[in-house]
LOKOLKE-974255 format. One line per field, with one value per atom (N, C-alpha, C): residue number from 1; residue in one letter; atom name; x, y, z. Coordinates in pm, 1 decimal. Example, Ala and Ser with C-alpha at 12.3 -4.5 7.8 and 13.67 -1.06 7.14 Angstrom:
<atoms>
pos	(1 / 1 / 1 / 2 / 2 / 2)
code	(A / A / A / S / S / S)
site	(N / CA / C / N / CA / C)
east	(1319.0 / 1230.0 / 1320.0 / 1285.0 / 1367.0 / 1290.0)
north	(-569.0 / -450.0 / -330.0 / -225.0 / -106.0 / 3.0)
up	(780.0 / 780.0 / 780.0 / 708.0 / 714.0 / 787.0)
</atoms>
This chain:
<atoms>
pos	(1 / 1 / 1 / 2 / 2 / 2 / 3 / 3 / 3 / 4 / 4 / 4 / 5 / 5 / 5 / 6 / 6 / 6 / 7 / 7 / 7 / 8 / 8 / 8 / 9 / 9 / 9 / 10 / 10 / 10 / 11 / 11 / 11 / 12 / 12 / 12 / 13 / 13 / 13 / 14 / 14 / 14 / 15 / 15 / 15 / 16 / 16 / 16 / 17 / 17 / 17 / 18 / 18 / 18 / 19 / 19 / 19 / 20 / 20 / 20 / 21 / 21 / 21 / 22 / 22 / 22 / 23 / 23 / 23 / 24 / 24 / 24 / 25 / 25 / 25 / 26 / 26 / 26 / 27 / 27 / 27 / 28 / 28 / 28 / 29 / 29 / 29 / 30 / 30 / 30 / 31 / 31 / 31 / 32 / 32 / 32 / 33 / 33 / 33 / 34 / 34 / 34 / 35 / 35 / 35 / 36 / 36 / 36 / 37 / 37 / 37 / 38 / 38 / 38 / 39 / 39 / 39 / 40 / 40 / 40 / 41 / 41 / 41 / 42 / 42 / 42 / 43 / 43 / 43 / 44 / 44 / 44 / 45 / 45 / 45 / 46 / 46 / 46 / 47 / 47 / 47 / 48 / 48 / 48 / 49 / 49 / 49 / 50 / 50 / 50 / 51 / 51 / 51 / 52 / 52 / 52 / 53 / 53 / 53 / 54 / 54 / 54 / 55 / 55 / 55 / 56 / 56 / 56 / 57 / 57 / 57 / 58 / 58 / 58 / 59 / 59 / 59 / 60 / 60 / 60 / 61 / 61 / 61 / 62 / 62 / 62 / 63 / 63 / 63 / 64 / 64 / 64 / 65 / 65 / 65 / 66 / 66 / 66 / 67 / 67 / 67 / 68 / 68 / 68 / 69 / 69 / 69 / 70 / 70 / 70 / 71 / 71 / 71 / 72 / 72 / 72 / 73 / 73 / 73 / 74 / 74 / 74 / 75 / 75 / 75 / 76 / 76 / 76 / 77 / 77 / 77 / 78 / 78 / 78)
code	(M / M / M / Q / Q / Q / Q / Q / Q / R / R / R / L / L / L / I / I / I / V / V / V / S / S / S / N / N / N / P / P / P / N / N / N / V / V / V / M / M / M / M / M / M / G / G / G / K / K / K / P / P / P / V / V / V / I / I / I / A / A / A / G / G / G / T / T / T / R / R / R / I / I / I / T / T / T / V / V / V / E / E / E / L / L / L / I / I / I / L / L / L / E / E / E / K / K / K / L / L / L / A / A / A / A / A / A / G / G / G / E / E / E / T / T / T / I / I / I / E / E / E / Q / Q / Q / I / I / I / L / L / L / D / D / D / A / A / A / H / H / H / P / P / P / R / R / R / L / L / L / T / T / T / R / R / R / E / E / E / A / A / A / V / V / V / L / L / L / A / A / A / A / A / A / I / I / I / A / A / A / F / F / F / A / A / A / R / R / R / E / E / E / A / A / A / L / L / L / R / R / R / A / A / A / D / D / D / V / V / V / I / I / I / Y / Y / Y / P / P / P / V / V / V / A / A / A / E / E / E / A / A / A / V / V / V / A / A / A)
site	(N / CA / C / N / CA / C / N / CA / C / N / CA / C / N / CA / C / N / CA / C / N / CA / C / N / CA / C / N / CA / C / N / CA / C / N / CA / C / N / CA / C / N / CA / C / N / CA / C / N / CA / C / N / CA / C / N / CA / C / N / CA / C / N / CA / C / N / CA / C / N / CA / C / N / CA / C / N / CA / C / N / CA / C / N / CA / C / N / CA / C / N / CA / C / N / CA / C / N / CA / C / N / CA / C / N / CA / C / N / CA / C / N / CA / C / N / CA / C / N / CA / C / N / CA / C / N / CA / C / N / CA / C / N / CA / C / N / CA / C / N / CA / C / N / CA / C / N / CA / C / N / CA / C / N / CA / C / N / CA / C / N / CA / C / N / CA / C / N / CA / C / N / CA / C / N / CA / C / N / CA / C / N / CA / C / N / CA / C / N / CA / C / N / CA / C / N / CA / C / N / CA / C / N / CA / C / N / CA / C / N / CA / C / N / CA / C / N / CA / C / N / CA / C / N / CA / C / N / CA / C / N / CA / C / N / CA / C / N / CA / C / N / CA / C / N / CA / C / N / CA / C / N / CA / C / N / CA / C / N / CA / C / N / CA / C / N / CA / C / N / CA / C)
east	(10483.9 / 10602.9 / 10555.1 / 10612.7 / 10557.9 / 10588.8 / 10472.4 / 10512.7 / 10606.6 / 10676.6 / 10761.7 / 10684.6 / 10692.8 / 10614.8 / 10669.9 / 10829.8 / 10928.1 / 10946.0 / 10895.3 / 10931.4 / 10983.6 / 11054.3 / 11106.0 / 11067.2 / 11038.6 / 11005.2 / 11039.2 / 11116.9 / 11154.9 / 11025.2 / 10913.0 / 10778.2 / 10709.9 / 10729.1 / 10655.6 / 10722.5 / 10695.7 / 10755.2 / 10910.4 / 10920.6 / 11088.8 / 11163.1 / 11093.3 / 11221.9 / 11236.5 / 11187.3 / 11192.9 / 11121.8 / 11181.3 / 11116.7 / 10966.1 / 10883.1 / 10739.3 / 10698.3 / 10571.2 / 10502.7 / 10430.7 / 10430.5 / 10407.5 / 10240.9 / 10208.9 / 10059.5 / 10016.6 / 10127.2 / 10077.5 / 10190.3 / 10186.7 / 10271.5 / 10308.3 / 10302.4 / 10355.9 / 10513.1 / 10577.9 / 10715.3 / 10798.7 / 10922.9 / 10940.9 / 10985.4 / 11049.7 / 11082.9 / 10955.0 / 10865.4 / 10746.3 / 10700.7 / 10714.8 / 10707.7 / 10788.8 / 10922.4 / 11028.8 / 10995.9 / 10975.9 / 10970.5 / 10844.1 / 10726.7 / 10620.8 / 10658.8 / 10724.7 / 10788.4 / 10882.4 / 10971.9 / 11085.3 / 11000.1 / 10912.5 / 10805.9 / 10711.9 / 10736.0 / 10668.5 / 10511.5 / 10476.4 / 10369.8 / 10384.6 / 10272.0 / 10286.2 / 10246.4 / 10269.8 / 10217.3 / 10065.2 / 9981.5 / 9847.0 / 9796.5 / 9852.4 / 9862.4 / 9887.2 / 9984.0 / 10016.2 / 9895.5 / 9861.3 / 9801.4 / 9632.6 / 9600.1 / 9474.1 / 9473.7 / 9617.9 / 9594.5 / 9587.3 / 9653.9 / 9668.3 / 9613.6 / 9479.1 / 9368.3 / 9466.9 / 9542.8 / 9599.9 / 9717.4 / 9778.6 / 9866.9 / 9844.7 / 9919.5 / 9923.4 / 10012.6 / 10006.5 / 10118.8 / 10257.2 / 10220.9 / 10354.1 / 10414.1 / 10343.6 / 10386.5 / 10493.1 / 10433.9 / 10539.9 / 10652.1 / 10640.7 / 10745.9 / 10853.8 / 10777.0 / 10852.3 / 10948.5 / 10896.6 / 10981.0 / 11041.6 / 11058.4 / 11162.0 / 11263.4 / 11253.4 / 11369.8 / 11444.5 / 11327.1 / 11400.2 / 11507.5 / 11491.2 / 11566.1 / 11703.0 / 11663.2 / 11757.0 / 11864.6 / 11808.2 / 11932.7 / 11987.8 / 11929.6 / 12002.3 / 12108.1 / 12067.0 / 12201.4 / 12283.4 / 12266.6 / 12401.2 / 12493.7 / 12458.2 / 12566.0 / 12684.8 / 12798.8 / 12916.0 / 12939.8 / 12844.7 / 12847.9 / 12865.2 / 12959.2 / 12997.3 / 12880.6 / 12796.1 / 12739.8 / 12781.8 / 12841.0 / 12869.4 / 12782.8 / 12813.1 / 12672.0 / 12776.3 / 12678.5 / 12769.8 / 12738.5 / 12823.1 / 12870.3 / 12778.9 / 12763.7 / 12660.7 / 12788.1 / 12762.4 / 12838.3 / 12790.3 / 12918.2 / 12896.2 / 12851.1)
north	(11157.1 / 11155.1 / 10985.8 / 10908.5 / 10777.8 / 10827.7 / 10777.2 / 10786.0 / 10646.9 / 10693.4 / 10613.9 / 10500.3 / 10369.5 / 10275.4 / 10229.4 / 10221.3 / 10176.9 / 10309.3 / 10349.1 / 10456.8 / 10389.3 / 10458.8 / 10474.6 / 10564.9 / 10540.8 / 10680.7 / 10625.4 / 10697.5 / 10646.7 / 10637.2 / 10692.2 / 10656.7 / 10555.5 / 10488.0 / 10384.5 / 10286.2 / 10136.8 / 10018.3 / 10027.6 / 10123.2 / 10139.8 / 10179.1 / 10248.0 / 10271.7 / 10164.4 / 10064.8 / 9984.4 / 10016.2 / 9978.9 / 10006.0 / 9914.0 / 10027.0 / 9978.2 / 10046.8 / 9926.5 / 9995.2 / 10092.8 / 10199.8 / 10327.7 / 10332.0 / 10415.9 / 10398.1 / 10294.6 / 10193.6 / 10082.6 / 10071.1 / 9964.7 / 9915.4 / 9789.9 / 9737.7 / 9622.5 / 9618.7 / 9571.8 / 9579.4 / 9500.1 / 9573.8 / 9469.7 / 9340.7 / 9343.2 / 9212.9 / 9122.9 / 9193.1 / 9062.1 / 8985.8 / 9079.6 / 9055.8 / 8938.6 / 8953.6 / 8867.4 / 8742.3 / 8740.2 / 8610.5 / 8567.9 / 8607.3 / 8562.8 / 8464.7 / 8530.6 / 8473.9 / 8356.9 / 8368.2 / 8257.2 / 8166.2 / 8180.1 / 8060.5 / 7996.5 / 8027.1 / 7954.6 / 8026.9 / 8125.1 / 8201.6 / 8284.4 / 8268.0 / 8308.1 / 8464.7 / 8550.0 / 8679.6 / 8683.4 / 8610.3 / 8621.9 / 8581.1 / 8492.8 / 8450.8 / 8591.7 / 8646.7 / 8791.5 / 8881.4 / 8905.3 / 8998.5 / 8942.8 / 8828.6 / 8785.2 / 8856.6 / 8793.0 / 8815.4 / 8971.0 / 9059.7 / 9211.8 / 9295.6 / 9289.3 / 9361.6 / 9522.5 / 9574.8 / 9734.8 / 9705.6 / 9557.5 / 9583.2 / 9576.3 / 9620.1 / 9572.3 / 9497.9 / 9420.4 / 9343.2 / 9441.6 / 9530.7 / 9620.3 / 9677.9 / 9662.1 / 9709.5 / 9610.3 / 9476.4 / 9366.7 / 9348.1 / 9361.9 / 9383.6 / 9485.2 / 9600.2 / 9717.0 / 9662.1 / 9565.7 / 9547.3 / 9423.1 / 9366.1 / 9271.6 / 9347.4 / 9455.5 / 9529.0 / 9617.5 / 9642.4 / 9738.8 / 9618.1 / 9522.7 / 9423.1 / 9377.6 / 9402.5 / 9330.3 / 9447.9 / 9561.5 / 9687.9 / 9723.4 / 9677.7 / 9687.8 / 9608.8 / 9472.8 / 9353.3 / 9421.4 / 9477.8 / 9533.7 / 9640.1 / 9672.9 / 9762.5 / 9728.6 / 9762.4 / 9710.0 / 9705.4 / 9598.1 / 9543.4 / 9383.4 / 9344.6 / 9200.8 / 9148.7 / 9036.4 / 8983.4 / 8854.2 / 8833.6 / 8681.2 / 8590.8 / 8490.1 / 8362.3 / 8287.4 / 8209.7 / 8115.1 / 7983.8 / 7925.8 / 7754.9 / 7682.0 / 7583.8 / 7484.0 / 7383.2 / 7344.8 / 7245.4 / 7136.1 / 7035.4 / 6887.6 / 6808.6)
up	(8150.4 / 8233.0 / 8315.2 / 8319.3 / 8363.2 / 8565.5 / 8631.9 / 8759.7 / 8814.6 / 8914.2 / 9006.2 / 9047.9 / 9042.1 / 9079.0 / 9215.2 / 9237.8 / 9346.8 / 9433.8 / 9545.0 / 9639.5 / 9780.6 / 9850.8 / 9982.1 / 10045.2 / 10158.7 / 10232.0 / 10410.1 / 10469.2 / 10626.5 / 10703.6 / 10675.6 / 10744.6 / 10699.8 / 10608.5 / 10531.1 / 10551.8 / 10633.0 / 10634.3 / 10654.7 / 10752.7 / 10793.0 / 10686.9 / 10566.6 / 10476.0 / 10362.3 / 10359.4 / 10276.9 / 10121.2 / 10024.3 / 9889.9 / 9881.5 / 9826.3 / 9838.1 / 9712.4 / 9659.5 / 9565.0 / 9600.1 / 9496.9 / 9531.4 / 9588.2 / 9692.2 / 9726.5 / 9812.6 / 9847.3 / 9908.7 / 10027.7 / 10109.8 / 10189.8 / 10176.3 / 10029.8 / 9969.3 / 9917.6 / 10020.4 / 9977.3 / 9851.7 / 9798.7 / 9689.2 / 9766.2 / 9865.9 / 9969.7 / 9949.6 / 9963.6 / 9990.9 / 9866.3 / 9710.3 / 9606.6 / 9572.3 / 9577.2 / 9570.3 / 9658.1 / 9785.0 / 9838.3 / 9805.0 / 9767.6 / 9719.7 / 9603.4 / 9504.3 / 9346.1 / 9386.4 / 9510.8 / 9530.7 / 9557.6 / 9651.3 / 9711.5 / 9579.8 / 9485.8 / 9366.1 / 9334.7 / 9394.9 / 9342.6 / 9225.8 / 9140.4 / 9006.4 / 9043.9 / 8886.3 / 8922.1 / 8950.6 / 8884.9 / 8873.6 / 9004.2 / 9063.7 / 9239.5 / 9322.3 / 9302.1 / 9379.5 / 9350.2 / 9227.9 / 9212.9 / 9237.0 / 9265.8 / 9326.2 / 9470.4 / 9548.7 / 9660.7 / 9736.3 / 9627.8 / 9654.6 / 9544.8 / 9566.1 / 9428.1 / 9397.9 / 9478.8 / 9445.0 / 9369.5 / 9364.2 / 9273.7 / 9110.6 / 9045.9 / 8887.5 / 8853.0 / 8711.4 / 8701.0 / 8611.4 / 8597.3 / 8583.6 / 8728.8 / 8819.7 / 8985.6 / 8999.0 / 9000.6 / 9011.0 / 8933.4 / 8804.9 / 8693.6 / 8773.7 / 8804.7 / 8875.6 / 8981.6 / 9066.2 / 9186.0 / 9135.3 / 9051.6 / 9003.4 / 8914.1 / 8828.1 / 8765.2 / 8897.5 / 8989.2 / 9093.6 / 9189.1 / 9200.0 / 9262.8 / 9140.5 / 9044.1 / 8938.9 / 8952.0 / 8940.9 / 8931.7 / 9063.8 / 9192.8 / 9301.9 / 9322.2 / 9264.3 / 9255.6 / 9184.3 / 9083.3 / 8981.5 / 9081.8 / 9185.7 / 9253.5 / 9248.5 / 9290.8 / 9319.2 / 9431.8 / 9519.2 / 9664.9 / 9652.4 / 9708.4 / 9750.1 / 9837.1 / 9817.5 / 9886.7 / 9936.1 / 10063.6 / 10090.4 / 10099.8 / 10047.6 / 10013.2 / 10100.3 / 10232.4 / 10300.2 / 10225.8 / 10251.9 / 10170.6 / 10247.5 / 10196.0 / 10242.3 / 10330.6 / 10465.8 / 10514.7 / 10473.6 / 10466.3 / 10452.2 / 10555.7)
</atoms>
């Protein structure tokens, strides 16, 4: 049985989803990727992370966005 790589505990990082055994949030990983960092750069900056954990964070975010929730996006003002 595969260990869960993404966990949430109200006593760790205010309950935000994190990589199991760390305080590294899914949010942080996504922010770094959105800023243009590569997976290799993230792994170098956080030696406790694995490629599998980073990919699990991305998969977690994908699944979270599949929920039947509407996310209003602000329109750009011309």
